[in-house]
C-alpha positions in Angstrom: -18.5 3.8 -2.7 -14.8 3.0 -3.9 -13.8 2.8 -7.8 -11.5 -0.3 -8.4 -8.7 0.4 -11.5 -4.7 -1.5 -12.1 -1.7 -0.7 -12.4 1.4 -2.7 -12.9 4.0 -2.2 -10.2 7.8 -1.4 -12.4 8.9 -4.8 -11.8 6.0 -6.3 -13.3 3.6 -7.1 -10.9 -0.2 -5.8 -11.9 -1.6 -4.3 -8.8 -5.6 -3.8 -8.3 -6.1 0.1 -6.7 -9.6 0.8 -5.2 -10.2 4.9 -4.9 -13.0 6.6 -2.8 -13.8 9.6 -2.3 -13.3 13.6 -3.0 -11.1 13.3 -5.7 -9.8 16.6 -4.9 -9.8 16.2 -1.0 -6.5 15.9 0.9 -5.0 12.7 0.1 -4.3 9.2 1.9 -2.8 6.1 1.5 -3.7 2.6 3.1 -1.6 0.0 3.5 -3.0 -4.0 4.4 -1.2 -6.4 6.0 0.4 -9.6 5.2 -2.3 -12.3 3.7 -5.1 -9.6 4.0 -6.3 -7.8 0.8 -7.7 -3.8 0.5 -10.9 -4.5 1.6 -9.5 -4.9 5.4 -9.8 -1.3 4.8 -13.7 -1.8 3.8 -14.6 0.3 6.7 -13.0 3.7 5.7 -14.1 2.8 2.4 -17.7 3.4 3.6 -17.2 6.1 6.4 -19.1 9.2 5.8 -16.0 11.3 7.8 -14.0 10.2 4.4 -16.0 11.0 2.1 -14.0 14.8 2.1 -11.0 13.3 1.5 -9.2 10.8 -2.1 -8.6 7.9 -0.8 -6.8 5.0 -2.1 -6.0 1.5 -0.9 -4.8 -1.9 -3.3 -4.1 -4.9 -2.9 -0.3 -5.5 -2.5 1.0 -8.5 -5.0 0.6 -11.8 -3.9 -3.5 -10.6 -2.2 -6.5 -10.0 -3.5 -7.0 -9.1 -6.8 -3.0 -8.1 -7.2 -0.5 -10.7 -9.4 1.1 -13.3 -7.6 4.6 -14.0 -9.4 5.5 -17.2 -8.6 9.2 -16.0 -7.3 10.1 -15.7 -4.1 12.2 -12.8 -5.3 8.8 -10.6 -6.1 8.1 -11.1 -2.1 11.3 -11.2 -0.3 13.9 -8.2 -1.7 12.8 -4.9 0.0 13.2 -2.6 -2.7 9.8 -3.9 -4.7 7.8 -3.5 -1.7 9.1 0.3 -1.3 8.3 0.7 -5.1 5.0 -1.2 -5.3 4.5 2.5 -2.9 5.8 4.3 -5.0 3.9 3.2 -8.1 0.7 3.6 -5.8 1.2 7.3 -5.1 2.8 8.3 -8.5 0.4 6.1 -10.4 -2.4 7.5 -9.2 -1.1 11.5 -9.5 -0.8 11.4 -6.1 0.9 14.7 -5.1 1.8 14.4 -1.1 -0.2 11.8 0.5 -0.7 11.1 4.2 0.3 6.9 4.6 -1.9 4.6 7.3 0.1 1.1 7.5 -1.5 -1.5 9.2 0.4 -4.9 10.1 2.8 -5.7 7.7 2.5 -2.8 5.3 4.8 -0.7 8.5 7.2 -2.9 6.7 6.6 -2.1 3.2 6.5 1.6 4.2 9.5 1.3 6.2 11.6 0.0 2.8 9.7 3.2 1.0 11.2 5.5 3.6 14.8 4.1 3.3 14.7 5.2 0.0 13.1 7.0 -0.7 12.9 9.5 2.3 9.8 11.1 4.1 10.1 14.6 1.7 7.2 13.3 -0.7 4.5 12.2 2.5 2.2 14.4 4.4 2.2 11.8 7.1 2.6 8.7 8.5 0.7 6.6 10.7 1.5 3.2 11.7 -1.8 1.0 12.8 0.0 -1.7 15.0 2.3 -2.2 12.6 5.7 -4.1 11.8 8.2 -1.7 11.1 11.4 -3.3 10.6 12.2 -2.8 6.4 14.1 -6.2 5.4 12.2 -8.6 7.4 11.1 -11.7 4.9 7.6 -11.7 4.7 7.9 -15.6 4.0 11.0 -16.0 6.8 10.5 -19.1 9.3 7.8 -17.5 11.8 5.2 -17.4 9.1 5.9 -21.2 7.7 
């Protein structure tokens, strides 16, 4: 089962973290989509196939148990999403994780790659993902 912790993103948003598997195993970070939460990865959290991996997921800002700032800038500025992923990797002590990004999580990962590159990542897996950095999640399509 998973363990819950938390950390704070560089811009002050509190993030709810979920960790499971072998703390010494190969590392995997799971990023959920818009209007979801880390528990979207519950089947992975409960999967015996992943028990040997060190897995981390979190509730994106404005989702689940993470902080939800009222200011639109906390969601519309891509650097904030990139730094959120960077904070999760650093804050959990991951060395070189594989990253699995689903739906809007692909945009978050894209923002990270634009700013930080791929050198610190072991692998990237886009799962039915939106991959357009700079895409405003609160844009006219979702209103």
